[in-house]
N, C-alpha and C positions, 0 to 999 in steps of 0.2 A: 305603380301600386304601392300603398303603404305597407309597412311591416307590422304584422299583428303578433302580439305576445299575450299568451294566456298564463295567468298565475292563479293557482288554487291552493287551498289548505284549510285545515280546521280552524275554527274560531279561536282567536288568541295566539296564533302562531306568527304574527307580525306582518300580515298582508298590508293593512293600511299604514302601519308604522314605517314600512319600507319607503314611503314617500317623503320621509322627513328631510332628506338632503337635497331635494329639488328646490330651486329658487322660483319666485313668481314668474320670471320670464321664460322658464323652462317648460311649464306644464299647465294644462287646463284639466281640472278634475270634474267629471260628471258624477256627482254624489247621489246615487240612486236612493239610498236609505235616508239621506239627509242628516246622518249623525255627525257630530263634530269630529274633526280629525284628532288622532291621539297624540298630538304634539302642539306646541304653541305657535309655530311659524304659520303665517297666513299665506295660503296659496289660492290661486284663482279657482273658484269652485262654483259650479252650477248644480243646484239641488233639484232633481227631477227624476221621475220614473216613467215619464211619458215618451214612448217611442217617437211620436210625432215631433215633439220638441227636440229630442236628441238628433233625429235625422235631419231636421231643419237646421240645427246649429252646427253639426259636424263640419260641413264645408266652410263655415264662417270662422272657425277657430284657427287663429294664426300662430298659436304656440306650437313649437316643434313636436311636443309629445302630448298625448291625450290619454287620460286614465278613466276608465269606467269602473267605478267601485261602489257598491258590490253588485256586479252584473247579474249574479244569481237572483237577486231580488227583483230584477225586471220580470223574470218568469214567475217568481213566488207571488209578487204583488198582483200580476195579471191573473194568476190562478185564484187568489183570494177574492178579487173583485168579481169573479165569475163562479165562485164556489157553489152557488145554488143552481147553476145551469147544468142540466143533465146532458148526457151524450159525450161523444168523443170530439166534437167540433172544437171545443175550447182548447183541447190539447193540440189539435192541428194548428189553431191560431197562435198558441204560445210558441210552438216550434217554428212556424212561419215567420213570426215577428222577430224572434231572436236571430234566426238564420239571416233574415233580411238585413238586420243591423250589422252583423258581421260582414256581409257582402258590401254594404255601403261603406263601412270603415276601410275595407280593403281597397276601395276605389279612390281614396284620398291620395294626394300627391306622394311621390316616392320618398320625400324627405320627412314624412310623418311616421311616427311610431305610435301605435294605439295599443294600450294595455287593457285587457279584460281581466279584472280581478274578481274571483268568486270562491265559493266554498267547495269543499271536496266531498265526494261520496264514494261508496264502495259498491262495485258491480257484483253480480252473482258469482263471478269467478274469483272474487277477492281483490281484483285490481282497483286501485284508487284512481279516481278521475274527477273531472269538473262536474259539479252537481247540476242537474237539469230537472225539469218537471215532466213527468210522463216518459215514455220509452221512444218516442219518435226520433228525437234528436240523437239519442244513443244508438238506436238500431239502424237508422237510415242515413244520417248525416255524418256521424263521427266528428264532433266539433273539433277535436284536437287536430284533425287532418287539415283544417282551414288555417292553422296557425304555424308560422315559421319556427316559433320558440314556445315551449311549454315549461314553466318552472313550478315547483311545489315548495311551499313554506314548510319549515320543520324546526323543531327545537331540540338541541342536543347539549347536554351538560349545562343547561341554563343559557345557552347562546342561541341566537336566532339566525337561521340560514335559508338560502334558496338551494334546493336540489336541482342540478342542471342536467343530469343524465338518468336514463331509465334504469330502475332497479329490478325490472322484471315483474313488478307488482304495481306499476303505475303507468301513466301516459306521458311522463316527462321526456323532453327532447330538446336538444340545442345543436347548432351546427358544429362540426369538428373544428376545434381550435378556438372557438369563441371565448370560452371560459377556461381559466387555468386549472381548476379543480372541480371535483364532483359537487362539493358543497362550498358555497360562497356566502359572504355576509349578506343579509337581507337589506341591501341598499339599492333601491331601484334606480337612483340617479347613476350609480356606478355601473349598473346593468345597461342603462340607456347609453352612457358614454361608450361602453364596450361594443354595443351593437352598432353605433354610429361609426366607430373606428373600423370595425370588422367589415362593414359594407361600404365604407367611404361616403357616408352621408353627412352633408353639411348641417350644422346646427344653426339654423337661421334665427337670429334674435329679432323678435317682432312683438307687437302688442296685439291683444285681442281686440276685435272690432266691437 
C-alpha cells in the first residue's frame, strides 16, 4: 500500500509553494484548480477536477510521488456543479467520491507517496482540520484516520513551516522520530526524503507514461 500524507492550511500559508524543491523526475502533480504553480520551475502537472480521469491516471503515474493540489476543490467543484440539486444525495455523492479516491490512492504500490493538499476548517469544538463539504466525511469517515501523516502549514515571524505534531487544537500527526522538531521548513521534497528514509522506501527514478 502507498503512504498517504495529508497537508492542510489556510490560503497563503505555503501549501503549493512547498513543492518548489521537487525535480520533474520526482513528482506528478494533479492540479485540481488549474492555477499556475507559485514558482518558476516546471513540474509534471495534470490539470483536472474529474474523479474519473484521476482514478484512471493514478495507476499509470510512474513518478515516485504524487500530489493532489488543491484536493478540497474536488469537493467544492462537485458541490457547485450540483448546487441547484435539492436533497442530501449530492452530499452523499461528494463524500463517496472523495473517500473512494483516498482508498484508490492507498492501493498504489508501496514505493509511492501520495499527498493530498487542501484547505483547513474549524470544527464546532474549535479544532482545526482538513476542510470538507457537508458533515458526512467529518462525522462518519474521519479523513485524517486514513492518513499515516498529517501536516499543517503555518507562518511564524514571517517564516513558513509545517507543523508535525498535534497541538491539541488540530488533527496533525506524524510517526515518532520521523521529524526532528515540531515545526519544520515547508519543503515538501525534504519531507518526502525523510519519509522514504524512515520507511526504507526506494525512490525509483522513472518517466511518466
